[in-house]
C-alpha atoms as a printed R data frame, in Angstrom:
    type eleno elety resid chain resno       x       y       z
1   ATOM     1    CA   UNK     A     1  -3.619  -6.881 -17.907
2   ATOM     2    CA   UNK     A     2  -4.470  -4.776 -14.916
3   ATOM     3    CA   UNK     A     3  -2.811  -4.577 -11.527
4   ATOM     4    CA   UNK     A     4  -5.386  -3.269  -9.043
5   ATOM     5    CA   UNK     A     5  -3.723  -2.118  -5.823
6   ATOM     6    CA   UNK     A     6  -6.072  -1.576  -2.877
7   ATOM     7    CA   UNK     A     7  -4.834   0.013   0.330
8   ATOM     8    CA   UNK     A     8  -6.160  -1.627   3.496
9   ATOM     9    CA   UNK     A     9  -8.775   0.204   5.554
10  ATOM    10    CA   UNK     A    10  -7.802   2.720   8.209
11  ATOM    11    CA   UNK     A    11  -6.366   1.213  11.413
12  ATOM    12    CA   UNK     A    12  -6.359   2.405  15.000
13  ATOM    13    CA   UNK     A    13  -2.679   3.282  14.612
14  ATOM    14    CA   UNK     A    14  -3.484   5.316  11.487
15  ATOM    15    CA   UNK     A    15  -5.817   7.422  13.628
16  ATOM    16    CA   UNK     A    16  -2.988   7.983  16.113
17  ATOM    17    CA   UNK     A    17  -0.618   8.815  13.205
18  ATOM    18    CA   UNK     A    18   1.608   6.004  14.456
19  ATOM    19    CA   UNK     A    19   4.027   4.339  12.018
20  ATOM    20    CA   UNK     A    20   3.148   0.672  11.584
21  ATOM    21    CA   UNK     A    21   5.643  -0.851   9.191
22  ATOM    22    CA   UNK     A    22   5.753  -4.592   9.930
23  ATOM    23    CA   UNK     A    23   3.799  -4.148  13.179
24  ATOM    24    CA   UNK     A    24   0.021  -4.319  13.140
25  ATOM    25    CA   UNK     A    25  -3.153  -2.758  14.475
26  ATOM    26    CA   UNK     A    26  -6.809  -3.658  13.878
27  ATOM    27    CA   UNK     A    27  -9.013  -1.732  11.489
28  ATOM    28    CA   UNK     A    28 -10.998   1.149  12.937
29  ATOM    29    CA   UNK     A    29 -14.780   1.332  12.417
30  ATOM    30    CA   UNK     A    30 -14.082   3.766   9.553
31  ATOM    31    CA   UNK     A    31 -11.537   1.315   8.169
32  ATOM    32    CA   UNK     A    32 -14.177  -1.426   8.095
33  ATOM    33    CA   UNK     A    33 -16.497   0.923   6.179
34  ATOM    34    CA   UNK     A    34 -13.708   1.752   3.732
35  ATOM    35    CA   UNK     A    35 -13.087  -1.931   3.045
36  ATOM    36    CA   UNK     A    36 -16.810  -2.555   2.594
37  ATOM    37    CA   UNK     A    37 -17.124   0.411   0.232
38  ATOM    38    CA   UNK     A    38 -14.583  -1.067  -2.192
39  ATOM    39    CA   UNK     A    39 -16.430  -4.368  -2.583
40  ATOM    40    CA   UNK     A    40 -18.537  -3.160  -5.512
41  ATOM    41    CA   UNK     A    41 -15.437  -1.759  -7.265
42  ATOM    42    CA   UNK     A    42 -13.690  -5.107  -6.889
43  ATOM    43    CA   UNK     A    43 -16.673  -6.998  -8.267
44  ATOM    44    CA   UNK     A    44 -17.020  -4.612 -11.207
45  ATOM    45    CA   UNK     A    45 -13.336  -4.986 -12.101
46  ATOM    46    CA   UNK     A    46 -13.644  -8.808 -12.051
47  ATOM    47    CA   UNK     A    47 -10.011  -9.677 -11.257
48  ATOM    48    CA   UNK     A    48  -8.810 -13.106 -12.276
49  ATOM    49    CA   UNK     A    49  -6.713 -13.412  -9.114
50  ATOM    50    CA   UNK     A    50  -6.409 -11.866  -5.654
51  ATOM    51    CA   UNK     A    51  -3.426 -11.679  -3.311
52  ATOM    52    CA   UNK     A    52  -2.686  -9.705  -0.156
53  ATOM    53    CA   UNK     A    53   0.101  -8.735   2.183
54  ATOM    54    CA   UNK     A    54   0.445 -11.198   5.037
55  ATOM    55    CA   UNK     A    55   0.024  -8.486   7.694
56  ATOM    56    CA   UNK     A    56  -3.196  -8.499   9.711
57  ATOM    57    CA   UNK     A    57  -4.638  -5.195   8.505
58  ATOM    58    CA   UNK     A    58  -4.536  -6.424   4.899
59  ATOM    59    CA   UNK     A    59  -5.839  -9.872   5.817
60  ATOM    60    CA   UNK     A    60  -8.742  -8.244   7.681
61  ATOM    61    CA   UNK     A    61  -9.482  -6.024   4.676
62  ATOM    62    CA   UNK     A    62  -9.377  -9.071   2.385
63  ATOM    63    CA   UNK     A    63 -11.810 -10.942   4.646
64  ATOM    64    CA   UNK     A    64 -14.273  -8.033   4.690
65  ATOM    65    CA   UNK     A    65 -14.096  -7.778   0.905
66  ATOM    66    CA   UNK     A    66 -14.890 -11.474   0.538
67  ATOM    67    CA   UNK     A    67 -11.361 -12.684  -0.255
68  ATOM    68    CA   UNK     A    68 -10.554 -14.484   2.987
69  ATOM    69    CA   UNK     A    69  -8.955 -17.380   1.095
70  ATOM    70    CA   UNK     A    70  -6.668 -15.185  -0.994
71  ATOM    71    CA   UNK     A    71  -2.990 -16.131  -0.663
72  ATOM    72    CA   UNK     A    72  -0.772 -13.938   1.519
73  ATOM    73    CA   UNK     A    73   2.707 -12.844   0.491
74  ATOM    74    CA   UNK     A    74   5.305 -11.290   2.831
75  ATOM    75    CA   UNK     A    75   6.919  -9.534  -0.160
76  ATOM    76    CA   UNK     A    76   3.882  -7.236  -0.196
77  ATOM    77    CA   UNK     A    77   4.395  -6.028   3.367
78  ATOM    78    CA   UNK     A    78   4.756  -2.352   4.208
79  ATOM    79    CA   UNK     A    79   8.235  -0.794   4.450
80  ATOM    80    CA   UNK     A    80  10.100  -1.991   7.544
81  ATOM    81    CA   UNK     A    81  10.456   1.175   9.628
82  ATOM    82    CA   UNK     A    82  12.958  -0.235  12.071
83  ATOM    83    CA   UNK     A    83  13.353   1.752  15.283
84  ATOM    84    CA   UNK     A    84  10.649   4.194  14.170
85  ATOM    85    CA   UNK     A    85   7.982   1.498  14.311
86  ATOM    86    CA   UNK     A    86   5.263   2.560  16.740
87  ATOM    87    CA   UNK     A    87   6.378   6.191  16.929
88  ATOM    88    CA   UNK     A    88   4.007   8.965  15.908
89  ATOM    89    CA   UNK     A    89   4.402  11.369  13.039
90  ATOM    90    CA   UNK     A    90   4.076  14.516  15.256
91  ATOM    91    CA   UNK     A    91   6.716  13.123  17.643
92  ATOM    92    CA   UNK     A    92   9.195  12.497  14.822
93  ATOM    93    CA   UNK     A    93   8.581  15.910  13.231
94  ATOM    94    CA   UNK     A    94   9.164  17.577  16.603
95  ATOM    95    CA   UNK     A    95  12.323  15.634  17.499
96  ATOM    96    CA   UNK     A    96  13.899  14.635  14.174
97  ATOM    97    CA   UNK     A    97  12.413  16.907  11.492
98  ATOM    98    CA   UNK     A    98  15.290  16.729   9.002
99  ATOM    99    CA   UNK     A    99  15.468  12.943   9.182
100 ATOM   100    CA   UNK     A   100  11.687  12.573   8.977
101 ATOM   101    CA   UNK     A   101  11.272  14.660   5.825
102 ATOM   102    CA   UNK     A   102  14.334  13.062   4.234
103 ATOM   103    CA   UNK     A   103  12.741   9.672   4.962
104 ATOM   104    CA   UNK     A   104   9.473  10.770   3.368
105 ATOM   105    CA   UNK     A   105  11.451  11.798   0.282
106 ATOM   106    CA   UNK     A   106  13.223   8.421   0.194
107 ATOM   107    CA   UNK     A   107  16.685   9.748   1.115
108 ATOM   108    CA   UNK     A   108  16.984   8.399   4.668
109 ATOM   109    CA   UNK     A   109  15.997   5.305   6.583
110 ATOM   110    CA   UNK     A   110  15.867   4.793  10.366
111 ATOM   111    CA   UNK     A   111  18.131   2.400  12.251
112 ATOM   112    CA   UNK     A   112  17.206  -1.239  11.565
113 ATOM   113    CA   UNK     A   113  14.845  -0.032   8.851
114 ATOM   114    CA   UNK     A   114  14.607  -0.999   5.197
115 ATOM   115    CA   UNK     A   115  16.088   1.089   2.410
116 ATOM   116    CA   UNK     A   116  13.736   2.449  -0.224
117 ATOM   117    CA   UNK     A   117  15.710   0.658  -2.941
118 ATOM   118    CA   UNK     A   118  15.409  -2.784  -1.353
119 ATOM   119    CA   UNK     A   119  11.748  -2.137  -0.548
120 ATOM   120    CA   UNK     A   120  10.978  -1.147  -4.126
121 ATOM   121    CA   UNK     A   121  12.774  -4.225  -5.470
122 ATOM   122    CA   UNK     A   122  10.920  -6.521  -3.055
123 ATOM   123    CA   UNK     A   123   7.531  -5.088  -3.991
124 ATOM   124    CA   UNK     A   124   8.169  -5.112  -7.750
125 ATOM   125    CA   UNK     A   125   9.411  -8.709  -7.639
126 ATOM   126    CA   UNK     A   126   6.381  -9.864  -5.662
127 ATOM   127    CA   UNK     A   127   3.818  -8.086  -7.823
128 ATOM   128    CA   UNK     A   128   5.362  -9.233 -11.123
129 ATOM   129    CA   UNK     A   129   5.498 -12.796  -9.786
130 ATOM   130    CA   UNK     A   130   1.766 -12.733  -9.021
131 ATOM   131    CA   UNK     A   131   0.953 -11.132 -12.380
132 ATOM   132    CA   UNK     A   132   2.782 -13.998 -14.112
133 ATOM   133    CA   UNK     A   133   1.007 -16.602 -11.998
134 ATOM   134    CA   UNK     A   134  -2.389 -15.009 -12.590
135 ATOM   135    CA   UNK     A   135  -1.907 -14.268 -16.305
136 ATOM   136    CA   UNK     A   136  -4.762 -11.789 -16.074
137 ATOM   137    CA   UNK     A   137  -6.073  -8.932 -13.968
138 ATOM   138    CA   UNK     A   138  -4.758  -9.084 -10.393
139 ATOM   139    CA   UNK     A   139  -6.205  -7.454  -7.271
140 ATOM   140    CA   UNK     A   140  -3.577  -6.923  -4.546
141 ATOM   141    CA   UNK     A   141  -4.610  -5.760  -1.065
142 ATOM   142    CA   UNK     A   142  -1.582  -3.914   0.250
143 ATOM   143    CA   UNK     A   143  -0.223  -0.826   2.037
144 ATOM   144    CA   UNK     A   144   0.281   2.822   1.121
145 ATOM   145    CA   UNK     A   145   4.049   2.359   0.880
146 ATOM   146    CA   UNK     A   146   3.576  -0.612  -1.426
147 ATOM   147    CA   UNK     A   147   1.371   1.452  -3.750
148 ATOM   148    CA   UNK     A   148   3.976   4.230  -3.863
149 ATOM   149    CA   UNK     A   149   6.794   1.728  -4.374
150 ATOM   150    CA   UNK     A   150   4.910   0.151  -7.279
151 ATOM   151    CA   UNK     A   151   4.356   3.548  -8.921
152 ATOM   152    CA   UNK     A   152   8.040   4.298  -8.512
153 ATOM   153    CA   UNK     A   153   9.231   0.900  -9.780
154 ATOM   154    CA   UNK     A   154   6.859   0.561 -12.735
155 ATOM   155    CA   UNK     A   155   6.317   4.183 -13.785
156 ATOM   156    CA   UNK     A   156   9.423   5.941 -12.471
157 ATOM   157    CA   UNK     A   157   7.334   8.363 -10.429
158 ATOM   158    CA   UNK     A   158   9.162  10.305  -7.715
159 ATOM   159    CA   UNK     A   159   7.569   9.667  -4.317
160 ATOM   160    CA   UNK     A   160   7.815  13.390  -3.545
161 ATOM   161    CA   UNK     A   161   5.388  13.996  -6.439
162 ATOM   162    CA   UNK     A   162   2.703  11.639  -5.063
163 ATOM   163    CA   UNK     A   163  -0.098  12.650  -2.751
164 ATOM   164    CA   UNK     A   164  -0.833  10.200   0.104
165 ATOM   165    CA   UNK     A   165  -2.726   6.989  -0.621
166 ATOM   166    CA   UNK     A   166  -6.093   7.111   1.152
167 ATOM   167    CA   UNK     A   167  -7.133   3.950   3.050
168 ATOM   168    CA   UNK     A   168  -9.691   1.835   1.225
169 ATOM   169    CA   UNK     A   169  -8.917   3.247  -2.232
170 ATOM   170    CA   UNK     A   170  -7.615   1.637  -5.392
171 ATOM   171    CA   UNK     A   171  -4.815   2.394  -7.837
172 ATOM   172    CA   UNK     A   172  -4.848   0.703 -11.252
173 ATOM   173    CA   UNK     A   173  -1.863   0.024 -13.490
174 ATOM   174    CA   UNK     A   174  -2.180  -1.446 -16.982
175 ATOM   175    CA   UNK     A   175   0.576  -3.821 -18.159
176 ATOM   176    CA   UNK     A   176   1.078  -4.956 -21.761
177 ATOM   177    CA   UNK     A   177   2.061  -8.270 -20.147
178 ATOM   178    CA   UNK     A   178   3.478  -9.421 -16.816
179 ATOM   179    CA   UNK     A   179   7.115  -8.872 -17.832
180 ATOM   180    CA   UNK     A   180   6.613  -5.717 -19.873
181 ATOM   181    CA   UNK     A   181   8.004  -2.281 -19.073
182 ATOM   182    CA   UNK     A   182   5.073  -0.836 -21.024
183 ATOM   183    CA   UNK     A   183   2.997   0.181 -17.997
184 ATOM   184    CA   UNK     A   184   0.341   2.902 -17.844
185 ATOM   185    CA   UNK     A   185  -1.543   4.469 -14.945
186 ATOM   186    CA   UNK     A   186  -5.325   4.100 -15.230
187 ATOM   187    CA   UNK     A   187  -6.392   5.467 -11.863
188 ATOM   188    CA   UNK     A   188  -5.128   6.619  -8.455
189 ATOM   189    CA   UNK     A   189  -6.924   6.940  -5.085
190 ATOM   190    CA   UNK     A   190 -10.162   5.569  -6.577
191 ATOM   191    CA   UNK     A   191 -13.002   4.953  -4.137
192 ATOM   192    CA   UNK     A   192 -15.999   6.352  -2.302
193 ATOM   193    CA   UNK     A   193 -13.964   8.045   0.437
194 ATOM   194    CA   UNK     A   194 -12.496  11.468  -0.339
195 ATOM   195    CA   UNK     A   195  -8.689  11.639  -0.276
196 ATOM   196    CA   UNK     A   196  -7.410  12.649   3.158
197 ATOM   197    CA   UNK     A   197  -4.945  15.446   3.866
198 ATOM   198    CA   UNK     A   198  -1.316  14.389   4.277
199 ATOM   199    CA   UNK     A   199  -1.225  15.758   7.822
200 ATOM   200    CA   UNK     A   200  -3.818  13.216   8.930
201 ATOM   201    CA   UNK     A   201  -2.231  10.135   7.333
202 ATOM   202    CA   UNK     A   202   0.496   7.749   8.448
203 ATOM   203    CA   UNK     A   203   1.820   4.489   6.985
């Protein structure tokens, strides 16, 4: 069975390189186009079930893609960034460079934020639960951090070895079954929009 992870379209805060976490911002015009561009991929893959994060940017992406009635699950939310929520990437690099890059590598978390370990466990639990419920190919509309957490939890990939997840693209994992540890990567950053440089992306 396949797990098809789609990152939501670009938001206005993404453009500002502002960390969103559990906060929200509407999709940008480009983000709407990114969501629309993935519709034909989703139809071609013919998932048996669809689920999304409960945050607005994923719900908006789901609506644009024709999955407005898909269930929402808070376990599929982005990493809680605590006191860094709403701050910009350039600001953090200028004022707290060591902490910022340690956070990107998964070795630090801001005050009131979520640890990478608890985040990874939350995401893996939620995705496996929906795979069991679906008992077939599942499309999950989520966040960049959720995609990276899934690759770490299911494939053991180090986050430092992963390029950023471009908005409006898909990542596909193949599971022998919903409970299996036999998981293979079929595709990463799949879509019509070219992958963006890390300097221009935020979570």
